[in-house]
C-alpha positions as CSV (number, residue, x, y, z in Angstrom):
1,X,-9.3,-1.4,-27.7
2,X,-8.5,-5.0,-26.6
3,X,-6.8,-7.2,-29.2
4,X,-6.7,-10.9,-28.4
5,X,-3.5,-12.4,-29.9
6,X,-3.7,-15.8,-31.5
7,X,-0.2,-16.6,-32.7
8,X,0.2,-17.2,-36.5
9,X,-3.5,-16.6,-36.9
10,X,-5.0,-13.3,-35.8
11,X,-4.9,-10.2,-33.6
12,X,-8.4,-9.1,-32.6
13,X,-10.5,-9.0,-35.7
14,X,-7.5,-8.9,-38.1
15,X,-6.5,-12.3,-39.5
16,X,-3.2,-13.0,-41.3
17,X,-3.9,-13.4,-45.0
18,X,-6.7,-10.7,-45.2
19,X,-6.8,-8.1,-47.9
20,X,-6.6,-4.4,-47.0
21,X,-10.3,-4.1,-47.8
22,X,-11.2,-7.0,-45.5
23,X,-9.2,-5.5,-42.7
24,X,-10.7,-2.1,-43.0
25,X,-14.2,-3.6,-43.1
26,X,-13.5,-5.7,-40.0
27,X,-12.1,-2.7,-38.1
28,X,-14.7,-0.3,-39.4
29,X,-12.1,2.4,-39.9
30,X,-10.2,4.1,-42.6
31,X,-6.5,4.0,-41.6
32,X,-3.7,6.0,-43.3
33,X,-2.2,3.9,-46.1
34,X,1.4,4.0,-47.1
35,X,3.1,2.4,-50.1
36,X,6.8,1.5,-50.1
37,X,8.0,2.6,-53.5
38,X,11.0,0.2,-53.4
39,X,9.0,-2.9,-52.7
40,X,5.4,-1.9,-53.4
41,X,4.4,-3.2,-50.0
42,X,1.4,-1.5,-48.4
43,X,0.9,-0.7,-44.7
44,X,-2.1,0.7,-42.9
45,X,-1.7,2.8,-39.8
46,X,-4.3,3.8,-37.2
47,X,-3.1,5.8,-34.3
48,X,-6.6,5.9,-32.8
49,X,-6.6,2.0,-32.6
50,X,-2.8,1.7,-32.0
51,X,-2.4,-0.6,-35.0
52,X,-0.1,-0.9,-37.9
53,X,-0.8,-3.6,-40.5
54,X,1.6,-4.7,-43.3
55,X,0.6,-6.3,-46.6
56,X,3.2,-8.1,-48.7
57,X,3.4,-7.5,-52.4
58,X,2.4,-8.7,-55.0
59,X,-1.0,-9.9,-53.7
60,X,-1.1,-7.5,-50.7
61,X,-2.3,-10.0,-48.0
62,X,-1.8,-9.2,-44.4
63,X,1.5,-10.7,-43.1
64,X,2.3,-8.6,-40.0
65,X,0.3,-6.8,-37.3
66,X,2.0,-4.4,-34.9
67,X,0.3,-3.0,-31.8
68,X,1.1,0.1,-29.8
69,X,-0.7,2.3,-27.3
70,X,-3.7,2.9,-27.1
71,X,-4.2,-0.7,-28.2
72,X,-4.3,-3.3,-25.4
73,X,-2.8,-6.6,-26.6
74,X,-4.1,-9.7,-24.7
75,X,-2.1,-13.0,-24.8
76,X,-3.1,-16.0,-22.8
77,X,-5.7,-13.9,-21.0
78,X,-3.1,-11.4,-19.8
79,X,-2.5,-7.9,-20.8
80,X,1.0,-7.5,-22.3
81,X,1.3,-3.7,-21.8
82,X,0.3,-3.7,-18.1
83,X,3.2,-6.0,-17.2
84,X,6.8,-5.6,-16.1
85,X,9.2,-6.8,-18.8
86,X,10.7,-9.3,-16.4
87,X,7.4,-11.0,-15.5
88,X,6.7,-14.4,-16.9
89,X,3.6,-15.1,-18.9
């Protein structure tokens, strides 16, 4: 799945500041959810989408979005995973 990156705003349909419920509804999936017992932060993981989303306690709003294969991150109309690391954007 292609994920268009808008810095400090969104990655695909996931916007920073969304609740877990809003993210799950937007993605139409039920990711695996993990709770950090030390900080009570929540993170959702979807290997099918290649997505890991973190929610900061205490209000649990999305504050970080991590992408990995099979996700296809797009930034400035260029695929980030189909590039050599030394190529300029």
